[in-house]
C-alpha atoms as one frame of an Amber mdcrd trajectory, in Angstrom:
protein
  24.852  22.314  25.209  28.348  21.160  26.980  26.861  19.202  30.151  25.076
  16.358  29.753  24.680  12.940  27.967  25.502  12.248  23.602  22.828  11.735
  22.348  23.161   8.738  19.326  21.484   8.011  16.310  18.079   7.625  16.482
  16.636   5.535  13.702  12.818   5.570  12.906  11.081   2.561  12.907   9.694
   0.899  10.057   5.957   1.165   9.362   4.154  -0.470   6.811   2.990   0.962
   3.946  -0.186   1.748   2.589   0.027  -1.024  -0.225   1.003  -3.624   2.259
  -2.243  -3.411   4.664  -4.238  -2.890   1.349  -2.527  -6.589   0.378  -2.649
  -7.633   3.913  -6.582  -7.318   3.834  -7.119  -9.570   0.396  -4.336 -11.785
   1.904  -6.742 -12.756   5.019  -9.285 -13.180   2.389  -7.532 -15.441   0.219
  -6.170 -17.422   3.347  -9.817 -17.808   5.041 -10.988 -19.097   2.077  -7.673
 -21.364   1.354  -7.989 -23.254   4.134  -5.745 -21.489   6.426  -5.629 -20.009
  10.031  -5.113 -16.121  10.262  -6.036 -14.172  12.722  -7.942 -10.508  11.878
  -5.214  -8.590  13.292  -1.886  -8.506  13.458   1.273  -9.881  11.241   0.391
 -11.892   8.406   2.460 -15.265   8.877   5.606 -14.992   6.230   3.943 -18.613
   5.102   0.918 -17.469   4.287   2.561 -14.805   2.293   4.252 -16.576   0.448
   1.129 -18.664  -0.835  -0.812 -15.903  -1.331   2.281 -14.870  -3.970   2.341
 -18.730  -5.310  -1.788 -18.785  -6.340  -1.238 -15.278  -7.502
């Protein structure tokens, strides 16, 4: 097709792997027991992930 705009290369969005989603549930449960405030949905803050990693 000679007419129209050239399209650039598109990048695929990074999606969380199933393993990281499973870990999120365990991290949330641990964080709540440890006294952290964490939502039931959305991204788990890096601070909480780091604290979980140190504890495990």
